[in-house]
N, C-alpha and C positions, 0 to 999 in steps of 0.2 A: 390229362391227368393232372391231378391237383397240385403237384409239384412241381410241373413243368411252368407253373403260370409266371407271366415275365415283367416283370419289378415295374411299378407305378413309379412315373419322376412325377413329384407333385409341387420342388422348387424347380427353377427355372437354372439349367444346366450353366451357367456360367456363376450361380453361385455355391462361395467357397464355406466350409461349415467343419468347422471343428466339436467334440462333443469330448462330456465328462473329463476323465481324465488328463488327455490331450491337453484340452483347454485351458485346466484348472493349472496343469505344469508351465505352459505357454506363456501363462499371465504371470504367474511368477516368476519366471525368465525373464519376462518386459521390466515387471514393478524393479527387477534385481540390476537390470541393466542402466536405468532411470537414475538409482539410488547411486550407483557407481561414477555417474557419470560426474556427479557433484561431491561426491565422500572428499575430497580433499579439498575440499573451501571451508571445513568445518573448524573453527578456535581462532586462536592468533597467528598460529602461524600457517594458517592457511594461503593455499596456490590462487593466482587469478586465471580467469579464465579469459580464453579471446576470442570472440566470436565474430564473425561476417555476418551483416545481418542483407534480407533480402535486395536492400536497397546500395550495397555495397558500402554501407558505414562498417564503421568497429565497434564492436561493445567487449570493453573492458572489465571486468567485474568479479567479484566472489559471492556475490548476492542469490542464491539460491533461485531465487522466484525470476531474476532479471534473465539467469541462464537459459533455467527452464523457458521462458515464454518467446527467445528468441529459437529452440529446438526444434526442428519439424519433425513430429514423430510419426507412423503411420498406424501403431500399433496399441489396440482400443484402450487396454489398460494400460500402456503408457500415455497414454492421453488423458486417464482418469488421474495416474499418480501425479502426472506434472497441473493435473487442477488442484490436487491440496495445496502445493506451496501457493498458489495463486489466495485459495480462500484465507488460508494462516497469513499472508502478506495483508488481506483486507480485513482482515479481525483483527489482528491483534500486532501486526508490522514487523514484527520478527519472531525469528527461529525457522524460518524458511526452508532452511537447509535440514535441520535436525528432522522435520518431520516428514521429510522421504526417504531419511538418511534408517530413518526409527521405523516406519513402514515396509519400507522392501527390508529391513531384518526380520520381522516378526514372520510377511510372508516368506522368506529363506528357510525357517523354522517353524515352518507349517507343512514344508514339501516332506520330512520324513512321515508324519501325523497321517498322510494321504497316501504315502506307499504303503502304511501298516494298514490302511484301509478303515481308517478312522472317519465317519462319517464328516462331510463338512460342516455339518447343523452343529455338532458336537463341540468340534471345535471352536466355531463362533459364539457358543456358549461358552464354554471356557474362558473366551477371550474378553464377552463381556462383563461376567465373573472377575475376572483378574484386573479390568479397568476401572471398576468400581474398588476396590482393594486398592488399588495403587490412588485414586485420587483421594480416598481416604488418608492414605498414606502419606501423602502430600499435605493434604489437610495440618496432619499434626505436623509435618516440620516447619510449616507458615510461619512468620513471626510479624505482626505488624510493622508500621513503619510511621513517623511523624512527616505529613505531606509539607509539614514549612522547614522541616531542615534541609535546606539546600545543601547540605555536603552530603549526607545520605541519597538523596536522588542523583548529584553528580556521580557516586560510586557506581550506582545503578545502569545509569546510562551509559558511564567510562564500562563497563565491562559488555556492555551492547555493541559497543564503536570500536573496544579494543581487537576482535574479532577482526576489523573491516580494514580497507584501506587507506579509510583519514586518520588512522590513529596512530600513525607517524607524524600528525597536527599535534602533540600533549590533547590537554582539556579541551581545545577551540570549539569541536564540533559540539561536544556536549554539553557546555555552556551555551552553544547559541540555541539547540534543542530544547534543553530545558527554560530556557527563556524565553522563548518562541511558547511554549505548551502554557507556561504558567499565565502568561499575555493574555491568549484566547478562554482560558476558563474562567467559565460563567457559574456561579453559586445557583443554583437551582431553590436555595431556599428551606430543601429537606434534608439537607446535610450532604444533598448527592452533587456534584459538578456536571456542569456539560462541556466536553472539549471537543471542539468540530476544529480539528486542522486545515481538513480539505478545504472548507470554503474562506478561512478566516486566517491563515499562514499561507502564504504567497511565496512561492520561492521564486525568486529573479537570476537567474546564469546571465553573470557579460564574463566572454571572455577579456584577458587581460589584467595585469594587477596582479596583486599576490595573494598565495590561500591566508595570509594573516589579514587582509582586508575586508573578509567576511563580517557583517553584523546583523544585528539584528532591531529592525527602526519601531521607535516605539510612537508607529503610526504606518502610513502606505506609501508606497509609490506606485508607479505606473509608465508604461513606453509612452507618455502622451509629452508634447509640447504646448505651449500656449495657441489660442487662433492666430492671434495679431501679436508677432513676434515685436514689433516695435514699440506698438503703440500699448501694447500692456503691460501691467506689472508679472517681473520673475522673479518679486519675494516679498511676502505682506507677512508681518507678522500679528497675531492672534486675529488671523481672518474669520470674517462673519462668511460661510460655507453655505450654499443654493444647489441642491440636489435635484436633477429633475430629470423624467424619461419621457418628456413630450420633445417634439420639433420646434424648433426657435425658426422655422421656414416656412413661406406661404405653402399649406395645403396646395400641392399638386391634385386633381382628379385621382379618380382608383382606375378607370378605365377610362375612356378617348372621347375628351369633354367637347362639345362643338357650340361654339357663341356667335349669334348672329348680330353682327353690328349693324347700324343703319345708319344713323351720325359718324365722321369722324372723332369728334369729343368724345365720343362714348370711350372707346380708345385709352387715352388717356386718363378717364375716370376708373376706368378697370383699373388700373395700373395703381391711381392712385389710392385707392380704397387696399390694395393688398397693401402700399407702405405703409398706409393708416395701420390697418391690422398691424404690422411685425413691430410699428411707433409704440402703438397701445400695449403690444405684450410685455416689453422692452422698458414702457415708462412705467407697468405694475411691478417689472421684477426690480429694477430702482430702487419703488419708495420703500422695499425693504432693508436697503442700503446695505447689500451685499460684499464683498470684495472680490465673490468667488463663487462663476456659475459652472457647475459640471453637468453638463445631457448627453444621456446615452445617444442622441440623434444629434440631425444636421443643428447645424447654425450658418444662416445667409449671412452674405457680403454687408448685407445691410443692419442686420442685429446686430453684427459684430460692430460697425461702424456707431449707433447708438450708444453700444453697453461700453464701447470705447470714451466716446463722450460723458458715459454717467463715472466713469475711475473704475470698470469693472472686470476683472480677468476672465476671460470664459477659458474651457474643455469640451470638445464637444466628439462626439463619436467615443464614447467611452464602456469598456464593456461592462454587461450589467452586473458581473461578477466584482469587478475595481469599484463601482458604483456600491454594491453592498457592505464592501470592504469601509470605504470612507463612511458611510453613513456608520457604521459601526463606531470608526476610531473617530470622529468629530462630534458625535451625538445628532447627526442633520437627519431627517428623514426626508427620502425620495415622493416626490409629488409627480399624479401623473397629470394635472393640467395646472398650466400658471394664477388660472383662478382662482384655484382651490387654496394657494397657498396662507400660511399663517406665519405667524414671528416665529412660533415655538417649534417650525419647521427647519428653522436655518441652525447648523451645527455650529458653535465657538469652542467644540473641543482641542482643537487642533492650535499649538503654539503656534508654530510655523507652515509654510509657503513657500515653495522655495522649487526652480526650475534648475537643473543642471544638468552638465554635459560626461556621460560616462562612456567613453569608449568613442562611437562615432554618433552614437545616438545623445536623443534628450530625453531628461527622465525629470517626472512631477512626482513631489512629496509632499505629503501629509503629514509632520513631524509632531515631537516633542508634545504627543497630546496629554491630556488632564490623566482620562481613563482608557489607553486604547483595550480594546478588546479583539481588535486585531492587530496584527502584523504583517510587515512583508519582511522577508531575509536576502539580505543581498550576495551573495553567493562570489566571488571574483577566483581566476586560477589562469594556468596557464594556456590550457587549449580545450575544444569542449568535451574530448573526451574525459577528462579529469574533472571536470564542472558537470557530467552525469555523471560519474560516482561516485564526486562528493554530493550532489543530489539525492540520489540515491540510499546512500547511508545515510543523510540529515533526515529524509523519510522514516528510514528505520527506528531512530535515535529516537527521536519525538511519538513515532509510536509506542514504543516502550515507556515513557516518558509520560504520553498520556495514559496510559493501562495500571501503571502505579497514581496518577490523580481517580482514577476510575476508582481503583481494589488497590490501597497501600496495604499491601503483605507481601512480603518480600522471600525469597529462598535462595539458598547456596548456591553457586555457578561452577562450573567445574569439572562436571558428570557427579558433583555428590548425592544431590536428587536423585541421579537413575541410578547411581549404587544401593545408596539406602532404599530405596523403592524395592529394587533388585533383592535384595536380601532377605525384606520383610515378607516378599511373594512370595520367594524358599521356603521359608519358613510355614507360611500360611497352606501352602498345597500339601502337607501334609495332613492336614486336617481334611483334604476333602477325598472322598473315596470314589472308584470309578476309575473309569480312563479318562473322564475329564482334569484329573490328576498333572495332567503330562502338559496342556496346552496350558493350562492356569500358568505350570511352572515356566514355559518357553517364555511366557513375556515379560518376567522377571530377568530370563536367559539376553532377551532384543532388546532392554533396555540397558546394558552391560555396552551394547554398540557406539554410546556415545562418549562414555571416558576410553572407549579403545582408540575408537577413530580421531581421540584430541591428544591420545599417546603417538599414534602412528604418525600423523600430522605434524608431530618436532620432533621425530626422528628419534623418541625414547624406543627403548626394549620393551615391547610391547606387556608379550607374558609378562616381566618379571614385573612390571610398574602395574599392570592389572591384578594380580597375585595381592603384591604387597596389599592395594587398595582394598580387595576383600578382607584381608586379614585385618585391616585398620578396623572394617568397621563389623567385623564379626567379633574384632577383641571389645570392642565398643561395650556391647551389649551386659558383657561379662561384668565388666568393672561395674562399678558403683557410681554410676555419672553424674547422678540425681536427676536421672530425666530428662536430662538433654540429649537433644539430637545429635547423631554424625554428622557433621558439615566438611568433612576431608574428601577433598576431589583431586585432579589431574591441574598442575600449574600447565598453563598452553604454550606458557613461553618457554620454559626449561623442562617439563616433562618430568619434573618430581610430583611427590605428592604433599599437598601441604592444607592446612584448617583455611577454609574459605576464606572463616570469620576473619582470622588475620591477614589475609591477603588484600580482605575486600572487594571480593568480588562474588556480585549478589545479580538475580534474575526476578524477572519481574513473574505474581504467583500466575497470572493472566494468560501469559505466553507458556510460560510452561504445560499449565495442564490444558488448553489448546491444542498444544502439539502432537502431545502422548494420545489425548480425547481424537484429535482426526486423527491420530495412524491407525490406532485401532480398529477405528470406526471404517476406516477406508479398506484393511485389510479385508476385516472380515466380510465386508462388502463385496471386495474382489473373489475371494476364496469362496464364496456361494453361487458362481456362475458357471455353469456347467455346460454352454452350450456357445459358440459364438458363429454367428451365421452373415457373411460377407459380399452379400450381392454386387451386381453391376448394373446401375441401371442408363438407359438409354434416356435421351431427351425427347422432349414428345409425351410426356405424362406417362400413367398407368396404360394406357396403353400398347405404349411403343416398346413393351419392355422382352415381348416376345424373342426382338429383333430388328436388324434394322431395316429390312425392306428391300436392299440393294443384292439381298446373297452374299453380301461381305463379310468377313468378319468385322466386329465393330471395331474402331479403331480409339485409339488413347484419346483422340480429341471426342469420340463419342461421349464418353463421360460426362456425367456433370459436372458443375464446377464444385474441388472436396470444400467440405465445411468452413474451412481456416478460410480459403478464399472469398466465400461469401462473406464471413464476417469484419472482413478488412475494410 
């Protein structure tokens, strides 16, 4: 009989599968759980999280990306949420917490629509329309800033650091970040600027000393001492710097080399030839009268002897990245073969070379450079944990300063933008016909999560404060305000409603737009998932997937390494 046909098993019996509504609701629950982990870390009154990492170290931070990076999750939707904060951190450097909270809230507000059987595609279409509308509204709220006005730049960087651990040290971190970014900024000539913090602004963490000792050097420092401490100079003013990436020692054979010698004197000749070669190379170097020679490779004892005789200080086995920074700071060119040296390859931009002992180690400094397009930031602090957190905060602050230099537009902080966009989207939703009106309006409601969380975290009465803020934004259009946008938001310290212009809390345009775009697009992507298949595959390639061949159920050890471990 046809009705009695046995079910056909297409998938492996070990495979776990969630489909349709179950998969969507599980994804929403997972995203909400991730957002709840870091909700309390938003704003100036944020809490810190203490996480024990895999190696037993402690991470103390309120940086959204740093927290989620250390958390090990198994749910695929939660993993995708954690990727968001990493993307946000790489793109703009700040807003890692708000992007997760926003994405979690948008998904949470999508749940009622799914329960009313509105198709996910319709919801996603409405979300994309709302995103376009939100970006247009943000564009109208933004206003340009003069990049040369240091005080305005300081205000923006301060409002970024205000929510971090280092805010208690006053404007010190903001000044460090701003100084570093302005130092490495290079004008491209077409009105744009290139700011490469990763390559040219190096952070050196040295435990000990106090936070007040942190500073930005007009030049480069690295954890290296000179080759022969007693015989080479440790302090040179206006040095001539030569940078090499070739070894200053006799080249050894690539593989095993056999030399047959018939006469004993030939051995002495061989050694003499090696010595002559090194002497020749050192003579070539000395003919340019450099004060310092820096090489990325090795430097033999004999070469050290000849360089000492010529009164040249040498550093060896310097990292390539450090060498590139020295080249940028001193104006030298890195030379690949000694034979190719020219006078213009010598760098004369540094004002002072010195070697100092900080803590237990020696550091070499190339400082007082005329036009340093590279810099080193020295961070001092009581312990490793404090230093790591200060570095994370500094990276965020430098990211914000870089964004403002790239795109000099500002927006009011403290949830003012979110509230203004929320109100405008609610008005815009009335013009939309059909089912799409509801999800469109939901984006506006979701944006209110930022001011709401700010109020929650500083212990204010959330409902009263938010109602007041809503009323303030609603009145604003009714009054004749001369077309100015409403800049009222929540003061994250006191929980009161303040005009952000007077308070001086600003955010970079790039950070805000990126976080809203990322949150809406990722929520749209997660909503379109209607099937989750997770199968257990065993080692031994595709053929071994049917079973272990031992008649024993596969153990935990039979599984392949999870992707997190492979990536380590």
